[in-house]
C-alpha positions, 0 to 999 in steps of 0.5 A: 161605808163603815170600814172598820169597828173596834169593840172594846170589852172589859175581860174582869170586874171593871175598871180595867181601862177601857175609857182610856183605851178608847181614848187611843182608839179614837186618835189612833184609828181616826174615828170619829165616832163612839158607840156606847151600847150598854150600861149607863150613869154607873160606868165610870171611865177615866181618860187623861189627854195628853195635855193633862186633862182628866175626865171620868167618863160616864154618859158621853163617849170616852172619845169626847175630848178628841175634837170633833168626836161624836157619841151615839148612845145606843138602844141598850144605854140607860141614861141618868138626866141629871147625872148627864147634866152635871157631865156636861158641866164638868166638860165644859169647864174643861173646855169641851163645849159642844159635847151635846152638839156632838152627842144624840141617844136613841129613842128606845134607851131606858131612863132612870128616875129619881124614884128609882134610884132611890128605891136602888139604894133602899134596896141595898141598905135593907139587905144588910150583909148580904148586900148586892154592891150596888153603884147606888145610880138605879140602873137595876130598878130601871131594868127591873121595871121594864121587864116586870113591864109596870106600865111606867117605864120611862124611856128616852122618847118619853123625856119630854112628857114623862109627868105622869110616869114620875108620879106613877113610879113615885107612889108605886115605889113608896107603897112597894118599899114601905116596909124599909121606913123602920130602917134606921140611919140619915142614908135611908131618911134621905131616900124617903124623902125623896119618895115622900116630897110631893113637889118632887115629880115636878122638880124632876120634870123641870130639870129633864126639859132642861136635858131635852133643850140640848141632847138630840134623840133619834129613832132607830133607823137614824142610829143605823145610819149614824154607825153606817155612815162612819168609817171607823167607829169605837163601840165602848162597853161598860162595866166587866164581862165577869159582871154580867146580867147571865154570866156573872156570878151573882147576885153580885152582877151588873143589870147590863149585858157586859159582852160584845152581843149587843156592840155586834146586834146594831153592826149586823148588815153594815159589812164592817171589818169588827175586832174585838179587843178584850181589856184587861189590866196588868193586875186584877181589881174588884170595886166592891162586893162579890168573889175576888180569888186573888184579892192582895191586901198588899196591892191594894195598899201599894199600887197606886189608884188616883181615880178610884177610891173606896168611898160611895156605894160600891165600897172597897176598890181591890187589888190582887194578882193577875187571875188567868182562871176567871179571864179564861172564864170570861172569854168563854162566855163572852164568845171570845176576843180577837186581840188583847189590851193589856194596861197598867204595865207601868204598875209592876215591879221586876216581877208580877204576880199571876194566878194561872190554877186554884186548889180546891179540896185538894183538886187543882182547877184550871178552868171554870165550867161555864152555866146556862146564861141566865141561870142564877142558881148555878152562877150563884154556886160557882160564886160561891165556890170560887170565893173559897179557893187557894190561889195558886200564885207564881211571879212572873219577870216583867219582861215575860209577862205578855207573852205569858199572858198570850200562852196562858189565854191562847190570845194576842196581846196587841196593845199595852199601856205604860201610863195613863195617856194615849202617848203612853200606849203603843201596839205590839208586833202582830197587832191588827192596827 
């Protein structure tokens, strides 16, 4: 029955406006289901409704402000139970009282514990000047533990019977990170309170039981059924392709596949018309550490940013000229897209800065080599290389920006935004809407 499936992915380092794009597609295409197929609680997908309601979606689909739209958290999702309870309470404050009733989660999804979150933060503090740029949620620890088969990995199916695994995690992580006790500072002390508290497991079990009572868990076949019985589905990607675990510039990456692959796997056998929509802003952004060739301190100061700041574990929110060298790399590594959505067109003035080439050691670079997936050594070297390039910036007249992007990337721009809400978005001629 699935007639059309939209896959929304970010072609940058995240924060390109995926949430607002999903909200628009849900309204415009009358989609009945939003599927979160990667990432987890570290997502911050901002949506402003036409009536002015703002919410930052992390663990509910970004279509939740639309009455009746359901959310499916797929097997590749990574759940933070406590944060989900908090998010649902904030939705209630905004008049959304049925978010849990409209949400299901695949039993195979990973669960982050408070102990994994503490480990994530302690490791980042321990790295000092070599910090990776974590969100501080614990995504990486949960994924690492599952890959290393630690024996105490918790999945959604375990939520109601998690005591023993939580005990094992607390003990194991405390032993693994014992040397980190010598680190100074209040932030270190706060994480050790979690790892040392003999009652924290019981507190966590009690908190998670509250979620178990509200969140419906489904088996793999029910996941497929939910997708197959919905006429129009929107797959909401998290993070950005340039942060992908196997394609991003290591070590400043996420522990998640940020390409369309996870969505395509869930769509196998459904026969839907699949449309991959790549999202970018009219300029480049990066929240946190890592190479960012076109960073512009003046743009970071002057361009408005109501829903991102420089606080928290990620640190500085940076802006720079639109970088089509990196966008070409993203398209090459993710298998391409069918069309583009360009957000924040209202942020640019008469001209927009754009970078289509780099200069490095007397050479002109228009495209980057694509290392083998998961070759972290090559990806690290590539990241170090682009950190040292000189971006060749040119100013493009604002009316010509869309056609210039299309020419640079050889992809059509289908959708643009000129403001924060769905009514500020419009299809361009030739779009597949």
